[in-house]
N, C-alpha and C positions, 0 to 999 in steps of 0.2 A: 531451571525454569520454576520449580516450586519455591525456591528462595525468592525469586522475583515476584511471584504471585503473592507470597506472604508479605513481602515488603510493601506492595501496593495496598493490600488489605489493611496493613497496620496504619496506613495513611488515609484510610477511609475511601479508597478508590474502588469503585465497582465496575467501571467501564473505561476503556482507553480507545480513542479513535485517532488514527494516524493517517495522514495523506502521504502519498509518494508520487514522484515524477522522475523520469529519466529519459535520456537520449544521448547519442554521440559518445558512447563508452562510459557514461557515468550516471549515477542515480542518487536521489536525495530523499530522505524521509523528513517531512516537515510538518508543522502545525499539529503537534501531538497534544491532544486535549484529554483531560481527566474529568470523570464525573462520579458523583456519589450514587447511592441507591435510589435517590429521589430525582435523578437526572440534573442535579445542580452542578455547575462547573466548579472544579477545585483547582486552586493554584498549587501546582506541584512542580518542582524543578525536575526536569528530566535528567536522568543519569545516563552515562555512557553505556552501562549494561543494558538498560531498557532500549535505547536507540539501536544498539548492536543486535539485540534479540529481535526487534521489529524488522530491521533490515534483513536479517537472516531468514525470518519467516516469510517475508515477501519474496525473496529469492526462491525459497523452497516451494511456496504455493504457486507462483507464476511459472516457475520452471517445470512443475509437475505435469503440466499439459503442453509443454513446448513453447510457452510464451517467453518473451525477452523484453524486459522493460527498460534496459539501459543501453542497448546497442542500436545503431542506425537511428530511426525515428522514435524508437523507444515506446514508452507507454506511461500510464498514470492510473491511480486508483486510490482506494481507501481500505485500510485494515482495521477491523474492530476486534477488541479483546474484551470478552466478558470475564472479568476477574472472578466473580462469584462462582460461575459454573465452569470456569476454565475452558472456554470455547473461543476459537478464533474464526472469524468469517470476514468477508469483504467483497470487493469487486475490483476488476482490472480491465482497462481499456488499452488495446494494442493500436499504436499508430502504424498505418501502412500506406505505402504509395504504390499505386498501380498505373501503368502507362499503356495507352492504346494509340493506334495509328490507323487512319482511314485513307491512306494514300490511294489516289486513282479512282475514287468513286465518282460516278457521273450523277450530278444532282438534278439533271433534266430528263430522267427516264419516266 
């Protein structure tokens, strides 16, 4: 991880924002954006190491409270990496389906 943080800093990256989405037994990290300390967008080619790191962190963070972003209806969210302070945060939304039945209710009571 420290190697990765150092590599990002060497390229002037101060913040990374990555979106993720998954369902049906698979998930994808997409739209990885890089910003400098002034919040300017930086063109930086993502590397497999960074994408793997982000995917693993999402698995770890979502799984730490029982979430599941890749199975059934899955989920989606955003992961933010503060390169300067070495902090990761973000948000996650779980898709769920609930079913209800109201068989036999009399509507004329």
